[in-house]
N, C-alpha and C positions, 0 to 999 in steps of 0.2 A: 235147242227150240222145237216147241211143238208150234209149229202152221199148220192149218187145212183150209179150204176152202169146198165149202160144202154146200148143198143148197138147204133152205129151210127144211125139209123133210126128214134129214139127217138129223136136224138140231133136235127135232121132236123126236125120234126114235132113239137117241139119248139120254131121255128124260128122267128114267126110273134109276137107270148105271151111273147115270151122273152123281144123281144124288146119294146113292149108295156109298161110291167115292166119295162124296165131302165127308161125311158119318167117320168114314175109315181115317180120311188123312187127317182128318181135325183131331187125332190124336198126337200126332206126328207136330203138330203146331207148337206144343209144348214141349219140344227141345229148346235145350242152349241156344241161344247166337240165333234165333229167330221169334216173329209175334206176329200176331193177327189182327190188322184193321175192317172192324165193321162200316159198309159204309152204305147209306140210304135203307134203313131199314130200323126193325126192333127200335123204335123211336130214336134213330140217332142221324144226324145231319149227313151232309158230304163234305170231304176236302179233297175239293180238285174243284179246276178250273175250266173256263169253256171260251171255247174261240170261234172265228171264222175266219177260214182264208180268205174269204170275196170281200173283206171288210167290213161285213154286214149288211151287205143290201142281199143276199139270197137268203141267210138262215135265222133261225132265231132258236133261242132254246126256253126252256121251263123248268121247275124244279119244286118236288113236295117231297119231303120226307121225313117230317116227324107232325103224325097227326096229333090231335088233341088227344090227352091222357083217357084211357078207357076203350078209345075205338081202336078197334084191329091194326097192329101196330106196321100191315104191310095195305091197309085200306089206302087207295089210290097214290101208295108210293110212288114217285118215280123221278127219273132223270132224263130228261127227253132234249132231241132236238129236232126241229120242225123247217120246212123248207116254205120260202115266203109266196103267197100265190100268186100267179098271172106273169109269170116270167119262168126263164129259164135262166141256168148254171153250165156253165163250160167245164169239159169234161176234166178228172184228176181234183177239183176243187171241192171243198168238205168242210163241214162243221164237228167241232170234236168236243167232250167232256177229259182232260187229263190229268193221271193222279201222279205226282211226280214221288217216289222214295227219297228220305230223308239223306243228305250227304253222307257219304262213307256205308252206305245200306245198298239192296237191289232189293226186287222184286222174284219170289222163286215162285208162286202159286195164286191162282186168282178163281173164284169159283165167284157163281149170282145168277141173275133171271134178266132175259132181254126177252125182248117182242118187238114189232116194228109193220110200217105199212110202209111199199118202198113201188114207184113205179118209173116206167121210161128210165133204165138204167142205174137208179138210184140202187146203193147198196149201204147196210148196214156192217162195219167192219172193229173186231173188239179183237185189241194186239197189244205188242210192249213198244213202248220206244226206246231205242237199243241206245248203247252207248255212242257208237256212231254219228248220232244222230236219225239216226231211219225210223223207220216202222216198218214190222212184222207182225202179220195177224194172225190170232192164231182161230176164230171163227170168224165166218162169215156168211151173210143173206143177202139174197136179192130180189124176195118175193116179199108177200105180205102173210103175215102170221100174227094174229093181235092176242095169242094166246102165251102169258107169260111163260119161258121155258128155261129150264135151269141149263147153264154150263160149267165148264172146270177146266183148266189148261194148267197143266206143270211148264214152267218158265228155267230151261235150262240151256246155257250160262243162265246165271240172275241177270236181268236186266232194270235200267234204273225208273221206268214210267211205266204206268197204263192208260191206254187210249180207248174210246168207245167213237168212233167217226159215224158220220153221215155223210156218205161219200157219191159223187157224181164217176162212176168207173169206166166213163168213154173215155175215150184219147181227148190230150186238152185241144186238137182241133175240134171237135165236136162237142152237143150242147146236150143237155138232159134238160124235157119240160117238164116244168113245175106244176103243171093241171093235168092231172089233179097233184094234189101237195105230195110229199113224202116226208115219215118221220120214223126216229127210232128212240126204244127206251131200255134202259135197264133200271135195275134196283138189286138190292138183297146183295152187296160186293161182300167178300171177304177177300181181303189181299193179305198176302203170306210175306213178311218181308224178313229179308238175312240181316242179322246184324251181327256182325264175327270180331269187332273192335271191345277189347278189354276197358273201361273205364278207369280213371286216375280216384285216386280218394286220397285223402290228407285229413289229419287230426292235429290239433294244438291249443294254445289255451294256458289257464295257470294249472291245470291239475299236470301236466307234462312240461312246465316251466324249469325243472329242473328245482334239485333239493330236494325233500323230505319233505311229507302234506300229510295232514291230518283233517277231520271232519269234513264237512260237504267243500267239494272241490268243483267249478265250471271247467266245462271245457268245450273246444266247438272244434266243427267237422263241417267237411266240404268233398265235393266228387266235380266230377266233370268226363265230359265224353262226346265222341262226333255222331250220332247215331240215334236210336229213338228215344234218346233221355234217361235220366235216372229215377227211379223209381223207389227205391229203398236206402237207405242208410243204416249199419249197423256196427256197434262198438262194443268190443268183447276185453274183457279183462279176465286175463289166464283162461282163455276159451270158454269164456262165462258170459252173456250178453248180458248187459250192463243198459242200455240205450236201443229202441228201433226208432227209426224216423220214417215214415210211407209220406213221400211227395207227392204234392198234386198231379194226376194226370189225366188225361180225358181218356176214360174208358168207360165203359159197361161190362155187366153180366150177362154173357150170351151161352146158352148150352152150356151152363154149369164152368164156363173161366171166362176169364177177363178177356176184350177184345178192346185193342186202340180203338176209340171216335175218331182221331189224327190219326196225320201218316207220321206226325210226331209228335206222339202222344206226351211225353214229359219236356220238363228243360234239360237244357245240355248242361249248366253249370249250377249248381244248388250248393247252399249253405247252410247252415244252421246251430245250436248251441245245447248244452244241457249241464245238469249235474248230478255228480256221484258224489254217495256217502261212503267216505272211503273208511269209516268204522265197519262194514261189513265184510271187510278183508283184515287179512291177519298180518300183523307186522312184517315186514319185509320189501322185500324188488318183487315188482308185481312185473307181465306186460301186458301193454295196450292195444289195440291193433285197431283199425276203422275199415271197415271195407261198404263200398257202394255197389248196389245191383240195378242195370239199368233194363228197361222194359223186356228184353229179350232174353233175361238171364242169364246177361254174361257179368262177372262178378270180379271187382278189381279192388286190392286190399293193398294197405300200408304197412312197411316193414315193423316188425315189433317193437313200440317203444317203451321204453325202461321208466315205471312207475313206482317210487321209493315212498312206502306208508307206513305212520307209526304214530298212533293215536295212545299208546298209552305211556304215562310218566315212567321214568326212570325209580327203580328201585331206591331204600336209603343207604345213603354213604354206607361205607363196610369200616371198619377199623378207624373210627372217628380219633383224633388222639391231637395232643399239644405239643410241642417240642418242647422238651425239658422236663415233662409231665404237667398235669393237673395241679400240683400243689401250687403253695403261695409263693408269689415272688416279688421281688422288689424293684423290677424294671417293668415300665409299664410299654409290654412289647410281647405279644401272642402270635405265634406261628401255628397256624390250625394244616393237618395235612388227613388224609384217608384214602381209601381204596374204593374206586369205583366198581358198582356192582355189571356183572358181564351183560351186556345188553343183547347178545345173541343177532339176530339178523335185522334189530331193530334199530335205529339211528343211534350214534355215537353220542356220549357228553358232548353238551356245549357251553356249560354253564355250569354256575353254580347262586343261589339266593342264599343269604346270610344275614343274622338279626341279633343282636346282643339287647336283654333288657337283664333290668336289677335294680339295686337301692332306690327309694324316694320316685320311684315311677319312672327311672328312666329307661327308653327306650328308642333306639338306636332306627327303626323304622327299618321296613325291609330293604335291603340293599343287592346288587346285582353283580358279580365277577363275570365278564363273559373267559372263554379258554376252552379251544378244542382239547377235550381230552383232562379237562381241569382235576388237580386231584389236592390243592394246597391254595391256601389263602394265608397270606402273608402281613405281618407290621400291622396287626387288629391292635386298638388300646380303648382304655375304656375313662368314664372323665372323673373319677375320683377312687379313692382307696374304696374297698370292697368285695364282696361276692356276685359277678354277673352271670348270666347264661345265653351261650352262644349257639342258636340253633343254624343249620345247614342243611339244604336240601337242595335237588340238584334239576336240572334243564337241559333236555335232550336236542337236537338239528332240527328237529318237527317242533321244538316249543312244547312239550311236554313239560309239567311240572306239576307237582301235589303237593301241599302244604302240608301233609296227614304224614307222609313220608322224613320228614325233617328229625335230625336226630342231634343232640346238645352235650354240648362239653362246658364244665366251669370256668369261669374266668377269674381267677383269686390272685388280688393285688392289692399290696401293703408296701407303702415307701415312708410310713410314718414311725419314728423310732420310739420304743417302748419308756416308760416313765418309770422312774429306778427312784428311790429314796428310804434310806435306813429309818427303823421306826425307834422312837424315841428310847433312851435309854436312862434310866436313874442309877448314879455312881454309888456303886455299892458304900455303904458307910465303913467296912472294916478295911477300904481304899485296895480292896481286889478289884480287879476285872471281872464283867458277868463270865460266865462258862459260855455264852452261845448271844451272837448278836444277827439282828434280822433286818434283812431289805425287803419291802414292796414295790412286787412288778405289776407293771399294769399295761395293758396292749389292745387297742378297741376292736383291730379285725384277725388279724392271724394270731394272736394269743401268745404268751410268753413261751418259751421253747427250753433256755438254760440260763445260766449266769456263774460267775464264781465272785468272793469276796476275798479280797488283801488288805493285807496292813503293814504297815512300816512306821518304827519308831519316826517322831519326829524329825525331824531336817537330813533323815537318811534318804540315800538317793534310791534305792531298791526295795519294790514291793514284794511280799512275801505273800503265798497264795493260803489259804486257811479252808481246810475241809468242809466242804459247803453241801446242800441238798436242796432242791427245788422241790419245794411242795405248795399243790395246787391249791387257788385261792376258792372263795366261797362261789366265782363263775369263771366260765373258761376265759375272760380277759383278764385274770389276776393269777398273782403265785405270790411265793413268799422264799426268799433265800434264807437258808437258817445255815449259819458257818460256828462252828464250834472253835473259840478262841484258846489258843495254848495257857496251860496253866502253869509253864514255867517261866513266862517272860519277866524278865528282870525289871526294876523300877525306874518311869518314864511315861513319856506322853507318846499315844499309838493313834494315827489317822488311820479309817480304816475308808475301802473303795468298792462298792458293789458295779461289777458289770453285769448286763443284762441282755440276750440277743431275743428276738420273735422268732416264729416261724418263716418267715420272708427273708430274714437274716439282716435286719435291721438290728443296728446293738446301740446301747447308749451304757454313759456312766457315771457315775455320780459319787461325791465323797462326804453329800450333805445329808442331814436328817428332812424329814418332811415339813418341818415348819422353816428348813433354809441354814439352819446354823451347820457349823463343819463338825463330823461324824468323829470327835477326839474324845480317848480314853485316858484316864491318868491314872498311874499305878504307882502308890508312894513306896517306899524302901519300907520292911518290918526294922524295929531295933533289933540291932547286934545283940546274939548272947555268948556266952563264953562255950558253948559246946560247937556252936556254928565257928569261932573261931579255930576251939582245938582240932576240929572235924578238919577245915582248910591245912592246916598244919602235915595233917598226915596224909592228906590226899594224896595218891599213887600218881606220878605220870603217865600216860598211855606211849603205846610207841608209835612213831610216827607213819602217815601213809601218804603215797604218791597214787595220783590216778592218769594214766597217758590213754590218751582218745585223739582220734584224726576221721573224715570223713573222706569216702572214696565211690565217685562214679566212672568206671570203665576203667582208664586209664590214669585218671587225673587222683590222687589224693593229698591229702593235708589238713591243716586247720582250718582251708577256708576253699569251695568248692564250689565251679559254677553248672548248672543243669540247664539243659533245655524245659521249656516250657511241658508239664504232664510228665517231666521224668522225676524217677525216684533214685534215692541214694543209699550207701551202707555206712554206718556209723560203728567203728571197732577198736579196741582198745584194751590196756591190761590193767589190773589193781596189784601195787607193788608193794614192800614195807620197805622199813629204810633200806636194807640191805639189796634191792632192786629182787627179793624172792617173790613170784606171784603167791597172790593169797585166792585161796580156789574157795566156790561155798559161800561166797558173800554177794551182800543185795545191794546195786546200785541204783539210785533214780534218774532218769533220764528226762528233763522236761526240754519241750521244746518250744519257743517263744516265737508265734509268727510276727512278722515287720508291722510296724505301723500302717494301721490301715486294713489290714485282713480281716476278713468276718470271721474268720476260724480262729479258737480257743485254746489256750495253752493247753498243751498234751502233756501227759505225765506216763511214761513208761519205767516197768521195772525189769530190770534182767540181774542175770546171777553170773556171776564167774565161774570160769570151767576149773579145770586141774592145774591151768599153770596161772589163774587169774585172769585169761583172756574175755572176752567179752564182742559179743557181737549182736546190731538192731538194725534190722532194713527200717528207712527211711518213705514212708508213702509220697505221692506225688502230693503238692501243695505250693505257696507261695515261698519264697523268700521265709527264714527264719533262724534264728538265734539258739544254739542245743548247747546244755549244760548236763555233765555226768556229775553225780556228788556223789560223794561214801561217807555213811550218816557217824560211821564209826559205831564199833562193836568188838567184845571179847578182848579189851585189853588195847584195842588199835583206834589210832585217834583219828577223828574225821577227816575229809582231805575231798576238796572240789576241782574240777579242771575247768581254768575259765572257758569259753564261752567260743564256742567252733559258730562258724558262719558261713550256712547254707543257702547259698544265691539262687533263685531261680530266675530263669529269662521271662519275659514277656512273649505270648503269643499273636499272632497276627496273621490274619488270610488277605490275601490282596490279586486283585482281578484287576485285568485290562482291556479296554475294547476300545478302536480295532487293533489288532495286532500287526497290520501292514499301512503305513500311511504315508505320505508326504510330506517334504517340508512345507513349514506353515497351519498344516493339520492340529489340531490336538486329540491326542489321547485322554481318556475316560478311565481314571485311576476309581475304586471302590474296592472296601473290604470290611472287614469286620474286626476288633479287638476282644481276644479270648479274655472271661473276668471269671474264672474259677476261682472263688473263695476273694473276691475284691468288689468295694461298689467300689463305680466310676465317679473321679474326681466334678464336684457340684459343676463347672465350667467344659467337662468333657474329658476326654483322654487325650495327652499331646502324642501327633502321629508325625514323626519324619519319613517324606519320601524321599528317597537315594536313588543316585545310579553308579556304578558302575567304571571308573574309568582305567580304561586298561593300561594305559601307558605308566601310570600311577600306582596299577595294581591297588585302587583304593576304593572304599563307596563315598560318592559327595552327597551333601542334600541338597535337594533343589527346592524345597517347600517345607512347609511344619502347617500340617491342621489339625482340627479337633476333631472328635468325634461326636454324635450326639450323645442322649440318653438311655438309646438301644445300643450303644457301642459302636454303631458303626459309621463308617467315615467314608468321604467321596472329594474327589478334585481331579481339576482338568488341567494338563501341561501341554503348551505348544511348542513343539522343533522348529527354531526360527534360524538356524546356524550351518545345518547339515546339507553338504553341498554335494555329498556321493550315497553311496547305499551303505549303510551304516545298521549294526545291530545291536542294541543297545538294552542291557539289564536294568531292571529296576524293582527296588524291595519297599518295604516299609518297614519301619523302627519304631515300636513302644518305648519312649523317651523315660527317662526317672524321673519323677518329680515325688513332692511332699504327698504321705500317705500314700502313696502307690507301692504294693508290694511284691514287686516283681524290679527285675533289675533289665536295664535293657534289653530290649527282645526284637528280631529282624522276620520278615516272613521268607516265605521261599520266592527266588526271584521271579520275575514273569520277563521274557522279552518281547521287545519290538519290532519291527524291522519301518526303517525311516529313509525313504528315498529322496534323495536330492536333486537337483536340475540336472548338472552332470550324469545323475545313474539312469534318468529317463530313457 
């Protein structure tokens, strides 16, 4: 510490040099960790306390620091201590003005102006209050000098207080006479305070509450310290300033620099808030930092906080499609899927909006399906047959979405059977059958697709196919079936049946005309002639033939074969004469008739025999069917026919279970779907049996029977009550046989659940 005792003459001699030093040192006040306090001058008051160690009996104070505006800022400005007239004061007693540095700081330099009138041992001493509670003077005067003089002192090490004392400098046992009176004055103080404490900063609020942000977001920030207080708060995003807050501080612009006007110019704890328009930043992850600066220039910052911004809606869904295609269907169940667009650094897809519109003003309204990364929507339905439109657009985690990005797909539903009826036919006057019979088809939604016409002799059991042609009608909803009647039918009454199917797979059949009468035609026999009788007697008999045929699937072969769902089979055989010799190069007709209830139509294949009379035909997947092989006869060989072969196809199912591990008394949820390729569901739903495998008997045992809904889905719950140990139980679902179901009983792949009883805990 600089501490000197000098007379008034030395102080005066320092005047000009001290003023120059003050200017040179002013540049150093801007260094980080220090700030200057202006006192009693420049229109600034005094942040000081005055005290009299005699209890107020011997000294008095007077202060005038702020003249009226427009006057000289130093005109009459002073902080003075006076002795009271007509008394004495004992040695070491004093009055003083005192400036205390804020907690955590210390004084490193002082400059100012002083003057005094001093008598009989009275002195003016300017010094610092030390950390130990003492006083160390760096400037002392014992005479009278009423001309204000400048002083300057550097304080090392820094100390906590500055004092200006008017002191009786005699020993405590002596007295200073106060007549005439003494006084001391001081003004224009510049006190430099060292503050090396780094302030603490904080930032939070909605902006940093987690998740993705968009639009205008609010945030809060705060700071605290122990020195001169917080002056600025600055918030940055990715290093760029987005907010600057200057907090109120006691300060004044003096000599082109801001100086404090109080020893602690700013508040120790500050807080405020602001908003941020996130739209000015790119989508993605950003870093937020908040810093506070105290009055001495120390800076404290938060760690980088993560901010995720997304202000742009997702692009449209890619590859939007319906399960099983967007054609007509007869089951009111639509499953939609798509591929989500690449979001890059933006927020992930978090949901999808959808809307269905259609005939008669139908509008489902906008609906929302939540789901992280959602890429499908299942089990949508429409209120009635017709063509509808399903629109889909996406929302991200920041809740951005745009209806303009919607893409659509048609929903075509038709569960109404087509209408079919024969055209009225007038019997020919010559008792011959007409060459062509016509059936009219109408279907208001998906439209006619195919049809067949069959005939049979009255009281016969089997129907015979007629060559049939589907001809479009006058509108897309109508068509005509034209069937050519064989010209070689014998006399008798014949009944005709028309079968029709629409594009959605709905089928209908009728044996009636449009007026409701039975479509039956009669052919009367012609009168016999002598030439006919003669030709009959001369007819040469044809050689007998025989058709051998069987079905084959893997190692199974014979007249009846059972294959799994989706499996095909092969038909093979030979055509031989009466001696067993193969007939080569002959044409055979293979007719496949699907089992009752199937949507598939009768199929006709033509095969030719090989060099030894053999033939082979691959049969595609489909429902169960009966297959006949016919040889029509040619070149002197008689016709022959192989009795029907039975190709049985097992039904297909999918089965799921949850949970796969449970305890006795808990229930397992079972659900799945019946596979319905080429077959409509029964009106009340498909019967499904749930079975378990009994290891001891090595047999599957039923536990319940359920029905599917009209979407072919089924579900059930089963509670395990009597398992006392840990057991692995296999379960399966079986599609049972029932009327108009064109599949043999078939089972799903087993699923296994682990059940733990009490003894297995």
